[in-house]
TITI-725227 format. One line per 4 residues: for each residue y, z, x of N, C-alpha, C. Coordinates in pm, whole numbers. Example, Ala and Ser with C-alpha at 12.3 -4.5 7.8 and 13.67 -1.06 7.14 Angstrom:
<sites>
-569 780 1319 -450 780 1230 -330 780 1320 | -225 708 1285 -106 714 1367 3 787 1290
</sites>
This chain:
<sites>
4672 -6047 14299 4629 -6072 14147 4550 -5954 14100 | 4460 -5900 14178 4354 -5787 14118 4448 -5663 14096 | 4547 -5652 14173 4641 -5546 14150 4706 -5547 14017 | 4722 -5651 13960 4771 -5670 13818 4674 -5664 13715
4565 -5733 13741 4463 -5731 13622 4387 -5605 13622 | 4338 -5537 13727 4256 -5425 13704 4338 -5303 13617 | 4434 -5265 13661 4504 -5170 13570 4504 -5198 13448 | 4549 -5321 13398 4555 -5359 13272 4416 -5354 13191
4308 -5397 13262 4186 -5379 13218 4131 -5229 13187 | 4179 -5153 13289 4110 -5033 13273 4204 -4959 13154 | 4351 -4993 13139 4406 -4938 13048 4347 -4968 12883 | 4314 -5090 12882 4278 -5148 12754 4125 -5071 12752
4041 -5058 12843 3918 -4984 12811 3933 -4842 12774 | 4046 -4771 12817 4053 -4639 12776 4113 -4632 12658 | 4184 -4719 12612 4238 -4704 12468 4131 -4736 12371 | 4034 -4834 12388 3943 -4876 12306 3845 -4738 12300
3817 -4690 12426 3725 -4566 12429 3784 -4463 12353 | 3898 -4423 12360 3949 -4324 12303 3948 -4341 12145 | 3969 -4449 12111 3966 -4520 11977 3831 -4494 11902 | 3743 -4545 11971 3613 -4521 11952 3562 -4375 11927
3600 -4286 12017 3554 -4150 12011 3624 -4091 11892 | 3767 -4124 11886 3849 -4052 11752 3782 -4095 11633 | 3744 -4220 11609 3697 -4256 11488 3550 -4202 11457 | 3484 -4159 11561 3340 -4096 11544 3345 -3958 11547
3457 -3872 11541 3453 -3743 11558 3509 -3672 11445 | 3459 -3520 11449 3498 -3448 11320 3640 -3407 11346 | 3689 -3316 11263 3835 -3274 11266 3831 -3173 11400 | 3739 -3082 11416 3729 -3003 11548 3744 -3076 11683
3651 -3195 11664 3659 -3254 11798 3777 -3342 11826 | 3836 -3374 11702 3966 -3430 11724 4077 -3359 11786 | 4087 -3223 11753 4171 -3129 11819 4151 -3123 11967 | 4016 -3120 11999 3982 -3128 12142 4036 -3243 12223
4015 -3368 12162 4065 -3490 12237 4206 -3480 12222 | 4277 -3439 12120 4431 -3451 12122 4475 -3339 12243 | 4420 -3238 12245 4465 -3139 12348 4439 -3186 12472 | 4319 -3251 12518 4286 -3310 12627 4389 -3429 12672
4416 -3499 12572 4514 -3609 12599 4646 -3553 12645 | 4689 -3449 12543 4823 -3402 12570 4840 -3327 12709 | 4715 -3273 12768 4709 -3205 12889 4711 -3309 12993 | 4656 -3424 12985 4655 -3525 13071 4798 -3580 13094
4865 -3605 12972 5004 -3659 12996 5077 -3570 13051 | 5083 -3432 13025 5174 -3345 13080 5135 -3313 13227 | 5016 -3318 13270 4976 -3318 13399 5039 -3456 13481 | 5008 -3562 13423 5066 -3685 13498 5220 -3683 13500
5299 -3627 13398 5448 -3620 13413 5483 -3523 13515 | 5428 -3419 13505 5448 -3313 13618 5431 -3385 13768 | 5309 -3425 13773 5283 -3477 13910 5381 -3606 13948 | 5419 -3703 13856 5496 -3791 13893 5637 -3729 13927
5700 -3629 13852 5823 -3578 13883 5818 -3498 14006 | 5693 -3437 14053 5683 -3371 14168 5696 -3487 14301 | 5602 -3606 14281 5611 -3693 14378 5745 -3756 14399 | 5837 -3793 14290 5969 -3840 14290 6055 -3756 14388
6055 -3610 14344 6135 -3513 14408 6115 -3510 14558 | 5974 -3510 14577 5918 -3458 14725 5947 -3575 14830
</sites>
């Protein structure tokens, strides 16, 4: 049960956290947040593909 609830709770907390920081940031900080999120998505995609192939 905890394996199902914990990831969902973490995901919701991350979404609310990003939303909070996005709303309280300037245009320059928003660019940094967007680049950081893009890097994280690309890294996770590359890592997932690597682990599937390996």
